[in-house]
C-alpha positions, 0 to 999 in steps of 0.5 A: 221676147214675150213677157211672163204673165205676171211681168205682163200683169205688173206692167199693166198695173203700172200703165193703168195707174199712169205712173212713170217707170223704166222697164229694163230687160237684162241677162238673168240675175240671181242675186241683188248685186247682179240685179243692181249691176244689170239695172245700173242702179245703186244696191240700196234702191233695190226692193228685195222681196222675201217670202216668209212663213209667219205662224200659220201664214205667209207674208211678203216683206220688202226691204232695201237690197242692202239690208237683211231681214229681221224675221223676229220683227216681222213675227212680233209685227204680225203677232205670231209665234214663229217666222222663217223663210218660205222654202223654194217649193212654198214660194213656187206653190204660192207665186209660181216664181223662182227665188230672185224674181219675186216683185214687191206687190201684194194684191192684185199681183200676189195674193199675200200681205205686203210689208215694207221696212220703213228704212226703205222710205229714205229712197226716192226710187225703187228697183225690182225684178218684175217677176222674171230674172230677165226683167226689172222695173225702176220707179219713184218710190212714192208712186210704188207706195201708192200702188202697192199699199204695203204695211209699214214697220221696222223689219230690217236688222240694225 
């Protein structure tokens, strides 16, 4: 099976960084729960990537797949007056992707600011859909942090 271009870009980034990771090909998954089951990994280590429109800009917020985002916390962190989920159309226009397969990467993968809920740091691994509903990556959280360089904050609802 040929990999989508953005998936290939993620694999090249990880290979170029020389970090170990596990690449998993699976049936299409649409939810965090389905993805966790397909990977054989706990839901908590899933890095759920949500595209938010915050003020006039967009940002990618990553949190545990078992958590829910606090859009007001994201808005406050970025000093903006409003925050909402991006529409399916906005997501596709900005990333070329569909909901459920957005990887937890800003530059050089996606031209978006990247935020991480600091509660995720309790996980030693991160698992995520790699720009495809059929492909996932599982890797060490510290390696991902070094490569992705997200801004940290408290973005999950208590």
